[in-house]
VOZA-119476 format. One line per 3 residues: number of its first residue (from 1); for each residue x, y, z of C-alpha. Coordinates in Angstrom, 1 decimal. Layout:
# VOZA-119476
NUM	X/Y/Z | ...
***
This chain:
# VOZA-119476
1	0.0/0.0/0.0 | 1.1/3.5/-0.7 | 3.0/4.9/2.4
4	1.9/8.5/1.7 | -1.7/7.4/1.7 | -1.3/5.5/5.1
7	0.3/8.6/6.7 | -2.3/11.0/5.5 | -5.2/8.6/6.3
10	-4.0/8.1/9.8 | -3.7/11.8/10.3 | -7.3/12.3/9.1
13	-8.7/9.6/11.5 | -6.5/9.9/14.6 | -5.9/13.7/14.7
16	-8.6/15.4/12.7 | -11.3/12.8/13.7 | -12.6/12.7/10.1
19	-15.2/10.1/8.9 | -14.1/7.0/7.1 | -15.8/8.2/3.9
22	-13.2/10.9/3.6 | -10.5/8.2/3.6 | -12.1/6.5/0.6
25	-12.1/9.8/-1.2 | -8.4/10.2/-0.3 | -7.7/6.7/-1.7
28	-8.8/7.7/-5.2 | -5.9/10.2/-5.4 | -3.4/7.5/-4.7
31	-5.0/4.7/-6.7 | -5.7/2.6/-3.6 | -8.5/0.0/-4.0
34	-11.5/-0.2/-1.8 | -10.4/-3.6/-0.5 | -7.1/-2.1/0.6
37	-8.8/0.8/2.3 | -11.2/-1.6/4.1 | -8.2/-3.6/5.4
40	-6.4/-0.5/6.4 | -9.4/0.8/8.4 | -9.8/-2.6/10.2
43	-6.1/-2.6/11.2 | -6.4/1.0/12.4 | -9.4/0.1/14.6
46	-7.5/-2.8/16.2 | -4.4/-0.6/16.8 | -6.6/2.1/18.4
49	-8.4/-0.5/20.6 | -5.0/-2.0/21.7 | -3.7/1.5/22.6
52	-6.8/2.1/24.8 | -6.4/-1.3/26.4 | -2.8/-0.5/27.3
55	-3.8/2.9/28.7 | -6.5/1.4/31.0 | -4.1/-0.5/33.4
58	-2.0/2.6/33.8 | -5.0/4.5/34.9 | -5.9/1.8/37.3
61	-2.4/1.6/38.7 | -2.4/5.4/39.3 | -5.4/5.0/41.6
64	-4.4/1.7/43.1 | -3.6/3.3/46.5 | -7.2/4.5/46.8
67	-8.6/1.2/45.6 | -6.5/-0.6/48.2 | -7.8/1.6/51.1
70	-11.4/0.9/50.0 | -10.8/-2.9/49.8 | -9.0/-3.0/53.2
73	-10.9/-0.5/55.4 | -9.5/-2.1/58.6 | -5.9/-1.2/57.8
76	-4.5/2.0/59.4 | -1.1/3.5/60.0 | 0.7/4.3/63.3
79	3.4/7.0/63.2 | 6.4/7.2/65.4 | 8.6/10.1/64.3
82	9.3/9.5/60.6 | 8.6/5.8/61.0 | 5.2/4.7/59.7
85	3.9/1.2/60.4 | 0.7/-0.5/59.2 | -1.8/-2.2/61.5
88	-5.0/-4.1/60.8 | -8.0/-4.1/63.1 | -9.4/-7.6/63.9
91	-11.5/-8.9/66.8 | -11.0/-5.8/68.9 | -7.2/-5.4/68.6
94	-4.7/-3.9/66.1 | -2.1/-6.3/64.8 | 1.0/-5.0/62.9
97	1.1/-5.7/59.2 | 4.7/-6.3/58.3 | 6.2/-4.7/55.1
100	6.4/-8.1/53.3 | 2.7/-8.8/54.0 | 1.7/-5.3/52.8
103	3.6/-6.0/49.5 | 1.8/-9.4/49.2 | -1.6/-7.7/49.6
106	-0.7/-5.2/46.9 | 0.6/-8.0/44.7 | -2.6/-9.9/45.1
109	-4.7/-6.8/44.3 | -2.7/-6.2/41.1 | -3.3/-9.8/40.1
112	-7.0/-9.4/40.7 | -7.1/-6.2/38.5 | -4.9/-7.8/35.8
115	-2.1/-5.3/36.3 | 0.4/-7.9/35.1 | 3.1/-5.5/33.9
118	3.0/-3.5/37.1 | 2.9/-6.6/39.2 | 6.1/-7.9/37.7
121	7.9/-4.7/38.8 | 8.8/-5.0/42.5 | 9.6/-1.3/42.6
124	6.1/-0.4/41.6 | 4.7/-2.7/44.3 | 6.9/-1.1/47.0
127	6.0/2.4/45.7 | 2.3/1.5/45.9 | 2.7/0.6/49.6
130	4.3/4.0/50.2 | 1.4/5.7/48.4 | -1.1/3.7/50.5
133	0.7/5.0/53.7 | 0.3/8.6/52.4 | -3.4/8.2/51.6
136	-4.1/6.7/55.1 | -2.0/9.5/56.8 | -4.4/12.2/55.4
139	-7.6/10.2/56.0 | -9.4/10.9/59.2 | -9.5/8.0/61.6
142	-7.0/6.0/59.6 | -3.8/7.3/61.2 | -2.7/7.2/64.8
145	0.3/9.1/66.2 | 2.4/7.9/69.1 | 2.4/11.2/71.1
148	-1.3/12.0/70.6 | -3.8/10.3/72.9 | -7.5/9.9/72.2
151	-10.2/10.7/74.8 | -10.5/7.0/75.6 | -6.8/6.7/76.3
154	-6.9/9.4/79.1 | -8.3/6.6/81.3 | -6.6/3.2/80.7
157	-8.8/0.6/79.0 | -7.8/-3.0/79.4 | -8.4/-4.8/76.2
160	-10.1/-8.1/76.8 | -11.7/-10.7/74.5 | -15.2/-9.4/75.2
163	-14.6/-5.6/75.4 | -12.6/-2.8/76.9 | -12.5/-2.6/80.7
166	-12.1/0.9/82.2 | -9.5/0.3/85.0 | -10.8/3.3/87.0
169	-14.5/2.5/87.0 | -14.3/-1.2/86.0 | -17.0/-0.6/83.4
172	-16.9/-2.9/80.4 | -17.3/-1.1/77.0 | -17.6/-2.6/73.5
175	-14.6/-2.8/71.3 | -14.1/0.0/68.8 | -11.5/0.7/66.1
178	-11.3/4.2/67.3 | -9.3/2.9/70.3 | -5.8/2.0/69.2
181	-4.7/-1.0/71.2 | -2.1/-3.6/70.2 | -2.4/-5.7/73.4
184	-5.4/-7.9/74.1 | -5.6/-10.3/77.1 | -6.9/-13.5/75.7
187	-9.7/-14.0/78.3 | -13.1/-12.6/78.8 | -14.1/-10.4/81.7
190	-16.5/-12.4/83.9 | -16.8/-10.7/87.4 | -18.8/-13.8/88.6
193	-15.8/-16.1/88.1 | -14.3/-15.9/91.6 | -13.5/-19.5/92.6
196	-9.9/-20.4/91.5 | -9.0/-23.3/93.8 | -6.1/-24.5/91.7
199	-4.6/-21.0/91.5 | -5.0/-20.5/95.3 | -3.3/-23.9/95.9
202	-0.4/-22.9/93.6 | 0.2/-19.6/95.4 | 0.0/-21.4/98.7
205	2.6/-23.9/97.5 | 5.2/-21.5/96.0 | 5.0/-19.1/98.9
208	5.0/-22.0/101.5 | 2.0/-20.3/103.2 | 3.6/-16.8/103.5
211	0.7/-14.5/103.0 | 2.9/-11.4/102.6 | 4.7/-13.0/99.6
214	1.4/-14.0/98.2 | 0.2/-10.4/98.4 | 3.3/-9.2/96.6
217	2.7/-11.7/93.8 | -0.9/-10.6/93.4 | 0.2/-7.0/93.4
220	2.7/-7.8/90.6 | 0.0/-9.4/88.5 | -2.3/-6.5/89.0
223	0.4/-4.0/88.1 | 1.5/-5.8/85.0 | -2.0/-5.8/83.4
226	-2.1/-2.0/83.9 | -0.9/0.8/81.7 | 2.8/1.5/81.4
229	5.2/1.5/84.3 | 4.2/4.6/86.3 | 5.8/3.4/89.6
232	9.1/2.6/87.8 | 9.5/-0.9/89.1 | 11.5/-4.0/88.0
235	10.3/-7.3/89.5 | 12.9/-9.9/90.5 | 11.6/-13.4/91.1
238	14.6/-15.1/92.8 | 15.5/-18.0/95.0 | 18.5/-20.1/95.9
241	16.9/-23.4/95.2 | 15.8/-25.0/91.9 | 12.2/-26.0/91.2
244	10.8/-23.3/93.4 | 8.0/-22.1/91.1 | 9.5/-18.7/90.1
247	9.7/-19.5/86.4 | 6.2/-21.0/86.4 | 4.8/-17.9/88.1
250	6.5/-15.7/85.5 | 5.2/-17.8/82.6 | 1.8/-17.8/84.1
253	1.8/-14.0/84.1 | 3.1/-13.8/80.5 | 0.5/-16.3/79.4
256	-2.2/-14.3/81.0 | -1.1/-11.2/79.1 | -1.1/-13.3/75.9
259	1.4/-14.6/73.3 | 2.9/-11.7/71.3 | 2.3/-9.2/74.1
262	5.7/-9.8/75.9 | 9.3/-9.8/74.8 | 12.2/-12.0/76.1
265	15.2/-9.7/76.1 | 18.0/-10.6/78.6 | 19.4/-8.2/81.1
268	22.6/-8.2/79.0 | 20.8/-7.0/75.9 | 18.8/-4.4/77.9
271	22.1/-3.0/79.2 | 23.2/-2.2/75.7 | 21.2/0.8/74.5
274	22.5/0.4/70.9 | 21.4/-3.2/70.4 | 19.1/-3.7/67.5
277	17.2/-6.4/69.5 | 15.7/-3.5/71.6 | 13.2/-3.1/68.7
280	11.5/-6.2/70.0 | 10.3/-4.3/73.1 | 8.1/-1.9/71.1
283	4.4/-2.2/72.1 | 5.0/-5.0/74.6 | 3.3/-5.2/77.9
286	6.1/-7.1/79.7 | 9.7/-8.0/79.1 | 10.6/-11.3/80.7
289	14.3/-12.1/81.3 | 14.8/-15.7/82.4 | 18.5/-15.6/83.4
292	21.2/-13.3/84.6 | 25.0/-13.2/84.5 | 27.3/-13.4/87.5
295	29.2/-10.4/86.1 | 28.5/-6.8/87.1 | 26.2/-5.1/84.6
298	25.7/-1.5/83.6 | 22.2/-0.6/84.9 | 21.9/2.9/83.3
301	19.9/1.6/80.3 | 17.5/-0.5/82.3 | 17.1/2.3/84.8
304	16.1/4.6/82.0 | 13.6/2.2/80.4 | 12.0/1.1/83.7
307	11.3/4.8/84.4 | 9.3/5.1/81.2 | 12.3/6.8/79.6
310	12.8/7.4/75.9 | 15.3/5.5/73.9 | 16.5/5.7/70.3
313	15.6/2.7/68.2 | 17.1/1.8/64.8 | 14.9/-0.7/63.0
316	16.4/-2.3/59.8 | 15.6/-0.5/56.6 | 13.5/2.1/58.4
319	14.1/5.5/59.9 | 15.3/5.6/63.5 | 12.8/6.9/66.0
322	12.5/7.9/69.7 | 10.4/5.5/71.7 | 9.0/5.9/75.2
325	9.2/2.5/76.9 | 6.0/1.5/78.6 | 6.9/-2.1/79.3
328	7.1/-3.7/82.8 | 10.2/-5.7/83.5 | 10.2/-9.2/85.0
331	13.4/-11.1/85.8 | 13.8/-14.7/87.1 | 17.2/-15.4/88.7
334	18.8/-17.5/91.4 | 20.5/-14.4/92.9 | 19.7/-10.8/92.6
337	21.8/-9.3/89.8 | 24.9/-7.1/90.4 | 25.0/-3.7/88.8
340	28.1/-1.4/88.4 | 26.0/1.6/89.3 | 23.3/0.1/91.4
343	22.0/3.2/93.1 | 19.6/4.0/90.2 | 18.2/0.5/90.4
346	17.9/0.3/94.1 | 14.6/2.2/94.2 | 13.2/0.3/91.3
349	13.7/-3.3/92.5 | 10.8/-5.4/93.8 | 12.5/-8.6/94.9
352	10.1/-11.5/95.6 | 11.7/-14.5/97.3 | 10.8/-18.1/96.2
355	12.6/-20.3/98.8 | 10.5/-23.5/98.9 | 11.8/-26.4/96.9
358	8.7/-28.1/95.3 | 8.9/-31.8/95.7 | 8.7/-34.0/92.5
361	5.2/-35.3/93.4 | 3.8/-31.7/93.3 | 5.3/-30.7/89.9
364	3.2/-30.6/86.8 | 4.6/-30.1/83.3 | 3.2/-27.0/81.5
367	1.2/-26.2/84.6 | 0.6/-22.6/83.6 | -1.2/-23.7/80.4
370	-3.4/-26.2/82.2 | -4.2/-23.7/85.0 | -5.2/-20.9/82.6
373	-7.3/-23.3/80.5 | -9.4/-24.1/83.6 | -9.3/-20.8/85.6
376	-8.2/-18.1/83.1 | -11.1/-15.6/83.6 | -10.9/-16.2/87.4
379	-7.1/-15.5/87.5 | -7.8/-12.4/85.5 | -10.2/-11.3/88.2
382	-7.6/-12.1/90.8 | -5.1/-9.9/89.0 | -7.7/-7.1/88.7
385	-8.2/-7.3/92.4 | -4.5/-7.0/92.9 | -4.6/-3.8/90.8
388	-7.4/-2.4/92.9 | -5.5/-3.1/96.2 | -2.4/-1.6/94.8
391	-4.2/1.6/93.8 | -6.0/1.8/97.2 | -2.7/1.3/99.0
394	-0.8/3.8/96.8 | 2.2/1.5/96.1 | 4.0/-1.7/96.8
397	4.6/-3.2/100.3 | 7.8/-5.2/100.7 | 7.9/-7.9/103.3
400	10.8/-8.4/105.6 | 12.6/-10.9/103.4 | 12.4/-8.6/100.4
403	13.6/-5.6/102.5 | 16.6/-7.6/103.7 | 17.4/-8.8/100.1
406	17.2/-5.3/98.8 | 19.5/-4.0/101.4 | 22.0/-6.8/100.9
409	21.9/-6.3/97.1 | 22.5/-2.5/97.6 | 25.5/-3.3/99.7
412	26.8/-5.7/97.0 | 26.5/-2.9/94.4 | 27.8/-0.1/96.6
415	30.9/-0.6/98.8 | 30.2/2.5/100.9 | 26.8/1.2/101.9
418	28.3/-2.2/102.6 | 31.0/-0.5/104.8 | 28.4/1.4/106.9
421	26.0/-1.5/107.1 | 28.7/-3.6/108.6 | 30.2/-1.0/111.0
424	27.6/1.7/111.8 | 24.0/0.4/111.4 | 23.2/-1.1/114.8
427	23.4/1.2/117.8 | 23.5/-0.2/121.3 | 20.6/0.8/123.6
430	21.1/4.4/124.9 | 24.0/5.0/122.5 | 23.9/8.4/120.7
433	24.2/8.7/117.0 | 27.6/9.6/115.7 | 28.1/12.8/113.8
436	30.3/12.7/110.7 | 31.6/15.7/108.7 | 32.2/15.7/105.0
439	35.8/16.5/105.6 | 36.1/13.1/107.2 | 39.3/14.1/109.1
442	37.9/13.9/112.7 | 37.4/10.2/112.7 | 39.5/9.2/109.7
445	36.4/7.5/108.3 | 37.5/7.6/104.7 | 40.9/6.0/105.6
448	39.1/3.3/107.6 | 36.9/2.7/104.6 | 39.9/2.3/102.3
451	41.5/-0.2/104.7 | 38.2/-2.1/104.9 | 38.1/-2.3/101.0
454	41.7/-3.5/100.9 | 40.9/-6.3/103.5 | 38.0/-7.5/101.2
457	40.0/-7.2/97.9 | 37.7/-4.5/96.6 | 39.9/-3.2/93.8
460	38.1/0.1/93.1 | 36.9/1.8/96.3 | 35.1/5.1/95.9
463	37.2/8.2/95.6 | 36.9/10.7/98.5 | 34.3/13.0/97.0
466	32.1/10.2/95.8 | 32.5/8.5/99.2 | 31.2/11.7/100.9
469	28.3/11.8/98.5 | 27.3/8.2/99.2 | 27.8/8.8/103.0
472	25.3/11.5/102.9 | 22.8/9.4/100.9 | 23.3/6.5/103.4
475	22.7/8.8/106.4 | 19.6/10.2/104.9 | 18.1/6.8/104.0
478	19.0/4.8/107.1 | 19.2/7.6/109.8 | 22.0/5.6/111.3
481	24.1/8.7/112.1 | 24.1/12.5/111.7 | 26.1/14.2/109.0
484	27.6/17.6/108.6 | 28.0/18.7/105.0 | 30.8/21.2/105.6
487	33.6/20.6/103.1 | 37.3/21.4/103.2 | 39.3/22.6/100.2
490	42.8/21.3/99.3 | 44.4/23.7/101.8 | 42.4/22.2/104.7
493	40.2/25.4/105.1 | 36.6/24.7/105.9 | 34.1/25.8/103.2
496	30.7/26.9/104.5 | 28.0/24.3/104.2 | 24.9/23.4/106.2
499	24.2/20.9/109.0 | 21.8/18.1/108.3 | 20.5/15.7/110.9
502	19.0/12.5/109.7
***
């Protein structure tokens, strides 16, 4: 066929939108037959239809983010700094949708819409996920931000299988996607489920009938189902004997909270603020550490996290972000851990002693699973009762065993405290308190302390200034003696201070 005719004919049809009859008139000028014109027009129609078909997937792809949001109305975003995560609402709780699952959902949607060319391009799949995040971020009710709380979150709502329990009024509300919660206890709230004979027998067994220890365990359960760590506590379940029930108690608490709602980072990992494993603590109700090292550990990181402090997290392939830790910390150990700088941890430790060795005939494999299967809702009520008692009391009560363990651990972590505990704690009847000055020259206390450290092979005793600081702290806390905070300079001249009597 004449090429000039084809060019002019295409121009008439495609650009000037002329009728086909004008193409036949044009054919006469180039001696093109009617059969040739007919075939040319048929080929042109096919070419035009193919071009339209190719254009349609592109139009669909450009709106795929909006199509996805309409198809999955239960998916939202949660923003921490520049870090955006996807969550899906199901059965009253939000579960995180990992990046690979989001890409799979987009891939399946592309397949459904016959976007084969776009589906084959992984970059387009990933770009679509980013676009979906942008759409959700500007859609009301589809984006939650970490530092903005809803009205419901002003009072803590405990997420249960059958609703949201207000922990102030203990009123049960229906689940709602407007309440962003990633933790759901896998039991229903049934206030009439009060008989828990097997749980009572277990507590009686592991405490060996010590009601004060039983109260501390119930307080711990009640505290751990609550919001955050407002009292800044770390629970240490410890005991010198094996098979004493401490691990079963911890596993029982974690199982009550629910699988996926606790992490298992060791104290060694928690002591390293740059560890990538710390990302596992995000959104978790409890962190359970089931072992400790005999070495001294740096407590600064754990001290920060247990005080609801903010840490910097660096997830792989995502922007770093600042995260305020809300987890409670639970540690099982044979002996209380030793910290290099234990003063910060001293006020956070809740040591609970398990000293009864459970005989073989009383041991049951996977006991926590069987116990919760039978008495789960009742154990939940028991924990809620612990939360009520703790709130009414205004804090934790330590029994005498825990007080002694705490003081002993403090001495282990602090040689100044250990020195005073050994030499100046107990006063004879009628004996007046001694009065120490910060200069420490009258009684040679600092030199005595150095000799005491040498006798016990303590390689790094406190320097003079730190010794005086710890002395003042010890005096204030124990009231074992009076302390004058006057100081002397390097020339021996007294610098004005103030007198404190403890």
